[in-house]
RODO-2510 file (C-alpha; in nm, 4 decimals, decimal comma):
residues 496
     n   res          X          Y          Z
     1     m    -9,3233     2,9313     1,0444
     2     k    -9,1214     2,6112     1,0768
     3     e    -8,8187     2,5956     0,8614
     4     k    -8,8423     2,2991     0,5989
     5     q    -8,6054     2,0160     0,6817
     6     q    -8,3838     1,8877     0,4274
     7     p    -8,3809     1,5013     0,3468
     8     v    -8,0920     1,3267     0,4864
     9     w    -7,9430     1,2227     0,1488
    10     k    -7,9136     1,6033     0,0399
    11     v    -7,7342     1,7009     0,3412
    12     p    -7,3928     1,6450     0,1960
    13     w    -7,4836     1,8130    -0,0997
    14     v    -7,6080     2,1127     0,0284
    15     t    -7,2915     2,1252     0,2726
    16     w    -7,0709     2,1149    -0,0248
    17     l    -7,2473     2,3913    -0,2095
    18     d    -7,2021     2,6166     0,0946
    19     f    -6,8609     2,5177     0,1427
    20     w    -6,7343     2,6000    -0,2082
    21     k    -6,9152     2,9282    -0,2179
    22     d    -6,8025     3,0274     0,1332
    23     t    -6,4483     2,8878     0,1462
    24     n    -6,1339     3,1030     0,1426
    25     i    -5,9688     2,8387    -0,1138
    26     v    -5,9341     3,0764    -0,4060
    27     g    -5,9750     2,8136    -0,6604
    28     l    -6,2843     2,6412    -0,5465
    29     c    -6,4490     2,9951    -0,4334
    30     n    -6,3833     3,1456    -0,7868
    31     a    -6,5386     2,8544    -0,9381
    32     a    -6,8468     2,8639    -0,7467
    33     h    -6,9185     3,2233    -0,8203
    34     a    -6,8015     3,2100    -1,1810
    35     q    -7,0958     3,3264    -1,4110
    36     n    -7,0785     3,0553    -1,6857
    37     w    -6,9569     2,6908    -1,7125
    38     p    -6,6227     2,7485    -1,9008
    39     r    -6,4846     2,9695    -1,6127
    40     k    -6,6189     2,7199    -1,3410
    41     v    -6,4005     2,4254    -1,5578
    42     i    -6,1038     2,6721    -1,5698
    43     w    -6,0911     2,7208    -1,2226
    44     l    -6,1430     2,3558    -1,1080
    45     v    -5,8506     2,2564    -1,3710
    46     i    -5,6182     2,5326    -1,2011
    47     f    -5,7367     2,3986    -0,8327
    48     i    -5,7063     2,0191    -0,9010
    49     g    -5,3641     2,1010    -1,0585
    50     c    -5,2282     2,2878    -0,7325
    51     t    -5,3656     2,0190    -0,5125
    52     f    -5,1823     1,7511    -0,7140
    53     g    -4,8507     1,9390    -0,7169
    54     t    -4,8796     2,0187    -0,3283
    55     i    -4,9274     1,6447    -0,2807
    56     y    -4,6241     1,5390    -0,4892
    57     n    -4,3990     1,7827    -0,3425
    58     l    -4,5280     1,6871     0,0248
    59     k    -4,4170     1,3279    -0,0779
    60     v    -4,0795     1,4246    -0,2150
    61     f    -4,0038     1,6312     0,1159
    62     l    -4,1206     1,3406     0,3583
    63     e    -3,9176     1,0886     0,1200
    64     n    -3,5843     1,2909     0,1618
    65     l    -3,6624     1,4313     0,5103
    66     y    -3,3537     1,2419     0,6672
    67     s    -3,1479     1,2278     0,3736
    68     t    -2,7978     1,3798     0,3760
    69     s    -2,5358     1,5418     0,1435
    70     t    -2,1927     1,5381     0,1612
    71     d    -1,9869     1,8794     0,1586
    72     v    -1,6264     1,8863     0,1220
    73     t    -1,4522     2,1980     0,2152
    74     v    -1,0650     2,2795     0,2084
    75     n    -0,9553     2,5124     0,4303
    76     s    -0,6029     2,6221     0,5106
    77     k    -0,4975     2,6897     0,8717
    78     n    -0,1954     2,8232     1,0477
    79     f    -0,1209     2,5299     1,2413
    80     l    -0,1787     2,1541     1,2745
    81     p    -0,2652     1,9916     1,6043
    82     f     0,0125     1,6945     1,5876
    83     p    -0,1261     1,3620     1,5550
    84     g    -0,0270     1,0648     1,7698
    85     v     0,2685     0,8547     1,6111
    86     t     0,2858     0,5002     1,7147
    87     f     0,6184     0,3111     1,6879
    88     c     0,6641    -0,0658     1,7281
    89     n     0,9202    -0,3417     1,6687
    90     h     0,8383    -0,6244     1,4260
    91     n     0,9661    -0,8364     1,6780
    92     r     0,7655    -0,8719     2,0040
    93     v     0,9730    -1,0805     2,2197
    94     n     1,3458    -0,9379     2,3094
    95     c     1,5321    -1,2701     2,3638
    96     a     1,7672    -1,1166     2,5985
    97     f     1,4983    -0,9576     2,8339
    98     l     1,3196    -1,3243     2,8243
    99     e     1,6518    -1,4910     2,9123
   100     a     1,6979    -1,2420     3,1997
   101     r     1,3572    -1,2659     3,3392
   102     l     1,3878    -1,6358     3,3232
   103     d     1,7087    -1,6085     3,5287
   104     q     1,5266    -1,3931     3,7560
   105     l     1,2522    -1,6195     3,8250
   106     e     1,4933    -1,9171     3,8944
   107     l     1,6468    -1,7427     4,2014
   108     n     1,5079    -1,8527     4,5211
   109     i     1,1805    -2,0347     4,4018
   110     t     1,0650    -2,3498     4,4848
   111     e     0,8893    -2,6193     4,2265
   112     e     0,5350    -2,5564     4,3968
   113     e     0,5727    -2,1569     4,3343
   114     t     0,6664    -2,1689     3,9960
   115     r     0,3105    -2,3373     3,9283
   116     n     0,1569    -1,9990     4,0366
   117     n     0,3894    -1,7572     3,8225
   118     p     0,4609    -1,7382     3,4359
   119     y     0,7859    -1,9316     3,4779
   120     f     0,6685    -2,2356     3,2900
   121     s     0,5198    -2,0247     3,0006
   122     l     0,8429    -1,8102     2,9817
   123     a     1,0543    -2,1099     2,9564
   124     g     0,8299    -2,2756     2,7112
   125     m     0,8317    -1,9527     2,4919
   126     y     1,1999    -1,9048     2,5314
   127     r     1,2828    -2,2741     2,4004
   128     k     1,0467    -2,2163     2,0890
   129     g     1,1383    -1,8800     1,9946
   130     c     1,4978    -1,8028     2,1405
   131     v     1,6980    -2,1179     2,1067
   132     e     1,7707    -2,2167     1,7291
   133     n     1,6054    -2,5254     1,6198
   134     d     1,6863    -2,7586     1,3254
   135     p     1,5300    -2,6382     0,9955
   136     p     1,2878    -2,8548     0,8447
   137     s     1,4269    -3,0755     0,5741
   138     g     1,2240    -3,0936     0,2507
   139     p     0,8705    -2,9611     0,1729
   140     q     0,7003    -2,7929     0,4836
   141     k     0,4434    -3,0154     0,6496
   142     r     0,0659    -2,9054     0,6417
   143     r    -0,1973    -2,9819     0,8595
   144     k    -0,5763    -3,0656     0,7604
   145     r    -0,8081    -2,8057     0,9451
   146     q    -1,1018    -2,9633     1,1358
   147     v    -1,4067    -2,9779     0,9540
   148     i    -1,6733    -2,6932     1,0310
   149     n    -2,0374    -2,8349     0,9874
   150     q    -2,1575    -2,5474     0,7608
   151     p    -2,2251    -2,5728     0,4056
   152     m    -2,0259    -2,4204     0,1630
   153     g    -2,2064    -2,1382    -0,0911
   154     e    -2,3820    -1,8325    -0,0350
   155     g    -2,4820    -1,7062     0,2982
   156     q    -2,7721    -1,4753     0,3763
   157     d    -2,8231    -1,1482     0,1702
   158     g    -2,6156    -1,3183    -0,1165
   159     g    -2,3057    -1,2977     0,0931
   160     q    -2,0327    -1,5888     0,0031
   161     d    -1,9182    -1,8133     0,2729
   162     g    -1,5993    -1,6149     0,3165
   163     g    -1,3829    -1,8274     0,1297
   164     f    -1,3337    -2,1209     0,4043
   165     c    -1,2075    -2,4167     0,2856
   166     d    -1,2526    -2,6950     0,5325
   167     s    -1,0376    -2,9522     0,3113
   168     c    -0,7214    -2,7112     0,2733
   169     l    -0,4080    -2,7635     0,4570
   170     v    -0,2361    -2,5220     0,7319
   171     p     0,1333    -2,4623     0,6710
   172     e     0,3146    -2,5826     1,0022
   173     i     0,5039    -2,2759     1,0696
   174     l     0,1623    -2,1074     1,1049
   175     d     0,0751    -2,3523     1,3577
   176     i     0,4071    -2,2997     1,5406
   177     e     0,3080    -1,9278     1,5512
   178     y    -0,0347    -1,9921     1,6703
   179     q     0,1311    -2,2343     1,9398
   180     f     0,3358    -1,9436     2,0690
   181     l     0,0814    -1,6690     2,0430
   182     q    -0,1406    -1,8755     2,2870
   183     v     0,1199    -1,8800     2,5496
   184     y     0,2375    -1,5524     2,4832
   185     m    -0,1074    -1,3963     2,5392
   186     s    -0,1844    -1,6095     2,8473
   187     l     0,0891    -1,3827     3,0127
   188     e    -0,0414    -1,0929     3,1864
   189     e     0,0286    -0,7459     3,0209
   190     g     0,3175    -0,6514     3,2818
   191     d     0,4909    -0,9656     3,2020
   192     r     0,4514    -0,9187     2,8243
   193     s     0,5955    -0,5537     2,8818
   194     e     0,9079    -0,6897     3,0459
   195     i     1,0003    -0,9173     2,7957
   196     g     0,9301    -0,6835     2,4779
   197     h     1,1752    -0,4405     2,3649
   198     s     1,2310    -0,1379     2,6191
   199     f     1,1900     0,2301     2,5386
   200     s     1,5535     0,3112     2,5920
   201     g     1,6599     0,0034     2,3495
   202     l     1,3998     0,0943     2,0833
   203     v     1,3918     0,4792     2,0999
   204     k     1,7629     0,6167     2,0315
   205     s     1,6877     0,9673     1,9720
   206     c     1,3780     1,2226     1,9422
   207     t     1,3480     1,5683     1,8437
   208     f     1,0580     1,8233     1,7717
   209     r     1,1177     2,1273     1,5709
   210     g     1,4803     2,0425     1,6441
   211     r     1,4393     2,0312     2,0277
   212     d     1,5212     1,7146     2,2144
   213     c     1,1997     1,5134     2,3124
   214     l     1,3826     1,1933     2,4219
   215     d     1,2015     1,1568     2,7587
   216     e     1,0036     0,8414     2,8158
   217     s     0,7251     1,0641     2,9741
   218     y     0,6574     1,1938     2,6212
   219     f     0,5552     0,8376     2,5048
   220     l     0,2758     0,6331     2,6005
   221     p     0,3489     0,2376     2,6086
   222     v     0,1115     0,0319     2,4283
   223     e     0,0648    -0,3391     2,4123
   224     s     0,0214    -0,5300     2,0932
   225     a    -0,0179    -0,8910     2,0445
   226     n     0,1565    -0,9074     1,7268
   227     y     0,4394    -0,6298     1,7856
   228     g     0,4782    -0,6372     2,1616
   229     n     0,5829    -0,3207     2,3107
   230     c     0,4712     0,0008     2,1031
   231     y     0,5358     0,3569     2,2197
   232     t     0,2866     0,6176     2,1059
   233     f     0,4350     1,0012     2,0783
   234     n     0,1807     1,3006     2,1757
   235     s    -0,1096     1,0589     2,3097
   236     n    -0,3803     1,1867     2,4786
   237     i    -0,6039     0,8849     2,5199
   238     y    -0,6719     0,9577     2,8562
   239     g    -0,7575     1,3142     2,8515
   240     n    -0,4745     1,4192     3,1034
   241     s    -0,1827     1,5383     2,8880
   242     t    -0,0605     1,8702     2,9614
   243     l     0,1473     1,9184     2,6440
   244     s     0,0042     2,0208     2,3475
   245     w     0,2304     1,9651     2,0356
   246     t     0,1679     2,1542     1,7318
   247     s     0,3037     2,2291     1,3977
   248     s     0,2716     2,5258     1,1955
   249     l     0,5550     2,4811     0,9264
   250     p     0,5938     2,1763     0,6741
   251     g     0,8793     1,9697     0,6425
   252     a     1,0952     1,7354     0,8035
   253     n     1,3273     1,9469     1,0177
   254     m     1,0075     2,1285     1,1566
   255     g     0,8591     1,8284     1,2608
   256     l     0,9292     1,4856     1,4644
   257     n     1,2400     1,3202     1,4436
   258     v     1,2630     0,9511     1,5872
   259     v     1,5702     0,7214     1,5597
   260     l     1,4602     0,3627     1,6465
   261     n     1,6865     0,0890     1,7184
   262     l     1,5515    -0,2622     1,5695
   263     e     1,8109    -0,5057     1,8066
   264     q     1,7853    -0,7578     1,5546
   265     d     2,0410    -0,9540     1,7433
   266     v     1,7958    -1,0743     1,9926
   267     y     1,5050    -1,0987     1,7216
   268     m     1,3219    -1,4342     1,7859
   269     k     1,4145    -1,7545     1,5869
   270     n     1,2888    -2,0439     1,4272
   271     g     1,0448    -1,8208     1,2092
   272     l     0,8418    -1,6556     1,5013
   273     t     0,9784    -1,3353     1,3487
   274     t     0,9892    -1,3505     0,9863
   275     s     1,0512    -0,9583     0,8733
   276     a     1,2957    -0,6985     1,0262
   277     g     1,1688    -0,3289     1,0696
   278     a     0,9456    -0,0976     1,2285
   279     r     0,5595    -0,0444     1,2422
   280     v     0,4605     0,3264     1,2271
   281     t     0,1083     0,4524     1,3039
   282     v    -0,0328     0,8039     1,2579
   283     h    -0,3423     0,8360     1,4242
   284     n    -0,5733     1,0867     1,6131
   285     k    -0,3949     1,1285     1,9376
   286     i    -0,6919     1,0892     2,1380
   287     i    -0,7471     0,7202     2,0120
   288     r    -0,5578     0,4067     2,0563
   289     a    -0,3171     0,3233     1,7610
   290     l    -0,4405     0,0371     1,5657
   291     s    -0,1242    -0,0841     1,4332
   292     d    -0,2624    -0,3837     1,2707
   293     e    -0,5015    -0,2191     1,0727
   294     f    -0,3504     0,1348     0,9899
   295     g     0,0223     0,1215     1,0435
   296     v     0,2929     0,1159     0,7626
   297     d     0,6189    -0,0541     0,7749
   298     v     0,9387     0,1188     0,7710
   299     q     1,2199    -0,1181     0,6556
   300     p     1,5932    -0,1419     0,7701
   301     a     1,8647     0,0324     0,5644
   302     t     1,6450     0,3180     0,4319
   303     a     1,5317     0,6812     0,5143
   304     t     1,1524     0,6978     0,4637
   305     n     0,9465     0,9918     0,4264
   306     i     0,5962     0,9559     0,5177
   307     a     0,3621     1,2216     0,3739
   308     i    -0,0137     1,2405     0,5590
   309     q    -0,3116     1,3726     0,4776
   310     q    -0,5672     1,4773     0,7234
   311     i    -0,9325     1,4403     0,6803
   312     r    -1,1978     1,5302     0,8999
   313     y    -1,5505     1,3524     0,8818
   314     t    -1,8554     1,4802     1,0364
   315     r    -2,1818     1,2682     1,0124
   316     l    -2,5488     1,3272     1,1316
   317     a    -2,6821     1,1016     1,4091
   318     d    -2,9908     0,9216     1,3604
   319     p    -3,2824     0,9471     1,2194
   320     y    -3,0272     1,0558     0,9329
   321     d    -2,9570     0,7606     0,6986
   322     t    -2,5695     0,7929     0,8093
   323     k    -2,6926     0,6202     1,1539
   324     c    -2,3499     0,7320     1,3107
   325     f    -2,2477     0,6767     1,6648
   326     s    -2,1061     0,9198     1,8673
   327     h    -2,0489     0,7109     2,2206
   328     w    -1,9975     0,3322     2,3067
   329     s    -2,3207     0,3658     2,4907
   330     e    -2,5191     0,3261     2,1613
   331     t    -2,3511    -0,0237     2,1047
   332     n    -2,3668    -0,3405     2,3011
   333     y    -2,0174    -0,3350     2,3826
   334     t    -1,9989    -0,1008     2,6929
   335     d    -1,8602    -0,4080     2,9011
   336     y    -1,5311    -0,3730     2,7068
   337     t    -1,4955     0,0249     2,7799
   338     s    -1,5868     0,0758     3,1264
   339     s    -1,2212     0,0799     3,2482
   340     t    -1,1212     0,2809     2,9507
   341     m    -1,1971     0,6415     2,8149
   342     w    -1,1415     0,5510     2,4700
   343     p    -1,3563     0,7472     2,2211
   344     y    -1,5836     0,5642     1,9876
   345     t    -1,4397     0,4559     1,6682
   346     l    -1,5954     0,2298     1,3801
   347     t    -1,2569    -0,0267     1,3613
   348     q    -1,2235    -0,0463     1,7501
   349     c    -1,5695    -0,1321     1,7452
   350     k    -1,5136    -0,4032     1,5116
   351     r    -1,2609    -0,5396     1,7480
   352     f    -1,4976    -0,5706     2,0361
   353     c    -1,7663    -0,7318     1,8261
   354     v    -1,5551    -1,0014     1,7183
   355     l    -1,3883    -1,0260     2,0574
   356     s    -1,7029    -1,0564     2,2107
   357     s    -1,8735    -1,3241     1,9445
   358     i    -1,5673    -1,5601     2,0010
   359     v    -1,5702    -1,5266     2,3664
   360     s    -1,9435    -1,6008     2,3622
   361     d    -1,9415    -1,8991     2,1404
   362     c    -1,5870    -2,0487     2,2125
   363     g    -1,5510    -1,9637     2,5877
   364     c    -1,1870    -1,8299     2,4931
   365     f    -1,0525    -1,4862     2,3773
   366     h    -0,9048    -1,4669     2,0263
   367     p    -0,5227    -1,3644     2,1207
   368     l    -0,5110    -1,0918     1,8171
   369     y    -0,8043    -0,9270     1,9354
   370     l    -0,7528    -0,8541     2,3004
   371     d    -0,6623    -0,4987     2,3678
   372     t    -0,6348    -0,4604     2,7214
   373     d    -0,6028    -0,6951     2,9849
   374     d    -0,9395    -0,5999     3,1535
   375     d    -1,1169    -0,7542     2,8348
   376     r    -0,9790    -1,1128     2,9520
   377     k    -1,2759    -1,1895     3,1836
   378     q    -1,0624    -1,4508     3,3457
   379     l    -1,0536    -1,6458     3,0158
   380     k    -0,7764    -1,8237     2,8404
   381     p    -0,6629    -1,7383     2,4961
   382     c    -0,7841    -1,9516     2,2017
   383     d    -0,5935    -2,2208     2,0691
   384     l    -0,5767    -2,1340     1,7114
   385     e    -0,3574    -2,4405     1,6333
   386     s    -0,5523    -2,6057     1,3255
   387     t    -0,6178    -2,9132     1,5018
   388     s    -0,7854    -2,7754     1,8321
   389     n    -1,1562    -2,7454     1,8919
   390     d    -1,1018    -2,3753     1,9703
   391     s    -0,9603    -2,3224     1,6326
   392     t    -1,2798    -2,4788     1,4841
   393     c    -1,4935    -2,2676     1,6700
   394     v    -1,3257    -1,9462     1,5785
   395     e    -1,3133    -2,0173     1,2142
   396     k    -1,7011    -2,0805     1,2468
   397     v    -1,7550    -1,7444     1,3931
   398     l    -1,5385    -1,5931     1,1424
   399     v    -1,7151    -1,7482     0,8606
   400     q    -2,0642    -1,6241     0,9815
   401     f    -1,9035    -1,2706     0,9666
   402     d    -1,7692    -1,3090     0,6313
   403     s    -2,1204    -1,4593     0,4973
   404     n    -2,3269    -1,1858     0,6593
   405     q    -2,4992    -1,4388     0,8930
   406     r    -2,3449    -1,2510     1,1890
   407     k    -2,3393    -0,8961     1,1949
   408     c    -2,1515    -0,5987     1,4154
   409     d    -2,3731    -0,3394     1,6081
   410     c    -2,1243    -0,1073     1,4889
   411     n    -2,1793     0,2357     1,2693
   412     p    -1,9342     0,5026     1,1370
   413     a    -1,8340     0,7615     1,4130
   414     c    -2,0120     1,0814     1,3864
   415     t    -1,6960     1,2904     1,4352
   416     e    -1,3778     1,1184     1,2914
   417     i    -1,0169     1,2023     1,1878
   418     d    -0,8408     1,0117     0,9626
   419     f    -0,4756     1,0174     0,8357
   420     g    -0,3865     0,8838     0,4851
   421     t    -0,0167     0,8198     0,4104
   422     t     0,2264     0,8022     0,1501
   423     l     0,6117     0,6922     0,1689
   424     s     0,9073     0,7406    -0,0011
   425     m     1,2342     0,6123     0,0692
   426     s     1,6265     0,6124     0,0136
   427     t     1,9186     0,4404     0,1538
   428     w     2,0385     0,5314     0,5000
   429     p     2,3250     0,6092     0,6204
   430     s     2,5013     0,7609     0,3311
   431     k     2,8811     0,6187     0,2896
   432     e     3,0070     0,9680     0,4234
   433     y     2,7633     0,9663     0,7235
   434     q     2,8362     0,5883     0,8586
   435     n     3,1011     0,6633     1,1086
   436     r     2,9148     0,9582     1,2669
   437     a     2,5960     0,7648     1,2816
   438     m     2,8069     0,4605     1,4719
   439     g     2,9390     0,7272     1,7124
   440     t     2,5935     0,9016     1,7518
   441     y     2,3708     0,5898     1,7957
   442     g     2,5836     0,3278     1,9326
   443     f     2,6121     0,1016     1,6242
   444     s     2,8806    -0,1470     1,5741
   445     t     2,9852    -0,1169     1,2264
   446     t     2,7804    -0,0013     0,9489
   447     s     2,7746    -0,0014     0,5712
   448     t     2,5446     0,0604     0,2890
   449     d     2,7574    -0,0879     0,0120
   450     n     2,5884    -0,4500    -0,0180
   451     e     2,8954    -0,5690    -0,1963
   452     t     3,1333    -0,4824     0,0625
   453     d     2,9322    -0,4959     0,3800
   454     s     3,0217    -0,7471     0,6315
   455     t     2,8936    -0,6381     0,9489
   456     t     2,5660    -0,4360     1,0114
   457     p     2,4758    -0,1900     1,2872
   458     e     2,2019    -0,2740     1,5443
   459     s     1,9400    -0,0462     1,3957
   460     a     1,7798     0,2881     1,3978
   461     s     1,4736     0,4988     1,2826
   462     e     1,3740     0,8456     1,2825
   463     t     1,0388     1,0218     1,2294
   464     d     0,9234     1,3903     1,2276
   465     s     0,5728     1,5833     1,1667
   466     s     0,4447     1,9261     1,0850
   467     g     0,1326     2,0303     0,8522
   468     n    -0,1810     2,2143     0,8075
   469     e    -0,5504     2,1227     0,9279
   470     s    -0,8463     2,1889     0,7618
   471     s    -1,2075     2,1552     0,8637
   472     e    -1,2954     1,8792     0,6436
   473     t    -0,9784     1,7522     0,4464
   474     g    -0,6236     1,8894     0,5317
   475     s    -0,2918     1,7591     0,4429
   476     s     0,0206     1,7252     0,6578
   477     g     0,3052     1,4474     0,6539
   478     i     0,5516     1,2406     0,8436
   479     g     0,8667     1,2937     0,6522
   480     s     1,1656     1,0863     0,6493
   481     s     1,2637     0,7749     0,7722
   482     r     1,6124     0,6034     0,7938
   483     t     1,7165     0,2867     0,8556
   484     t     2,0366     0,0570     0,8801
   485     s     2,0243    -0,2978     0,7327
   486     t     1,9340    -0,4198     1,0730
   487     g     1,7860    -0,0840     1,1772
   488     t     1,5193     0,1481     1,0775
   489     v     1,5121     0,5674     1,0754
   490     s     1,1875     0,7462     0,9982
   491     s     1,2033     1,1107     0,9654
   492     g     0,9694     1,3973     0,9129
   493     i     0,6339     1,4494     0,9538
   494     g     0,5281     1,7633     0,7443
   495     s     0,2535     1,9178     0,5452
   496     s     0,2245     1,8538     0,1736
***
């Protein structure tokens, strides 16, 4: 006998009846086989409630799938891999070396040959920075910046215009500094190094855990537009260091002690070096020191203790919301890292970003953001003098950054080691130690009594270091720093 075919409109209903009677879903199956309507209703309510609960939990799970939480742990370890410590003099050009370099270039050189070497640039620098000019009488002259054709007010995303004022005046002393900076950064790195403070002149003594480390091979020379020649102790930025300095005990005597000679008698004049002291930067030994951003000043005639705290950050890469970077290949600035082995850091990335933007828009490089000569790309440094076209272009780019109209392709590093610093100071040398300090470090005469001081020493600075490390946060310190009225001494990197 032929089975009677169901009308099409009944097929969904019949299918549903068969499904909820035979399904393995407990709620629906029990509701279908319930003997009365109250039981059916109860089972259906339970099923619907559980269904909505499941959907809600799935929604919460998907929304937080890539969210992260911060977990901070403090672990005490027996030793601390020693950080890199970079020392700079506040004065970028040693006038005695500049004069000697000029004398060297003047020997056996023709007028035509001088056009192809840095003689004219060096001669201009010597006149501006090493020959005392008459100080200005009366109020300092100010110059008005060229107008940038950009309205004042809020930028994109509610950002402000960066506080730029196109009608504000620029102090003349800044224009003098910018003129000098343009000439200085037009020199090749080797020429700048020759006229900066030498290692033997700057570093007068070095001990690590009581052992002598006054060896130039332990220090990596680093060039800075603001500070000239800097020297990094315990650097492994190129990954080829065979030394592994470690510290297991706290205190200044168990760390690094360095005596620095500031050589104020060869400082630049005419306001080009306005302060005397040393710039000390404590940083991860595998990265390049960023003294402008993270350095601390050590003043003359003091002993300065610098306590440091080491913090290790570990972030999760994309698609987690930290969106951290672990390599330069994730950025747009690989052109600036092809000749280096520097690991990725957020601050270095921002420096490349500003440099790249100014090079692209202005056709010159910002002299304060050039970290290696390989980044010159055969361009000249921008003229930042207030009346120049370069200055107008550079200001426009910086205003765009400040107002959020231009952004850097930079995110935090996935792994980062940071060092916080705390300074304490005392007078150095003591009255009873003056004569011995003069003999030890080659000073002329020295006094820490300001009422009777008639002459001052050349200068010195010392630093030591030791401490503990943790997986997330740790503590260590750069201990004491000693300075004469013309010199600086920092000593003691120790744990706290």
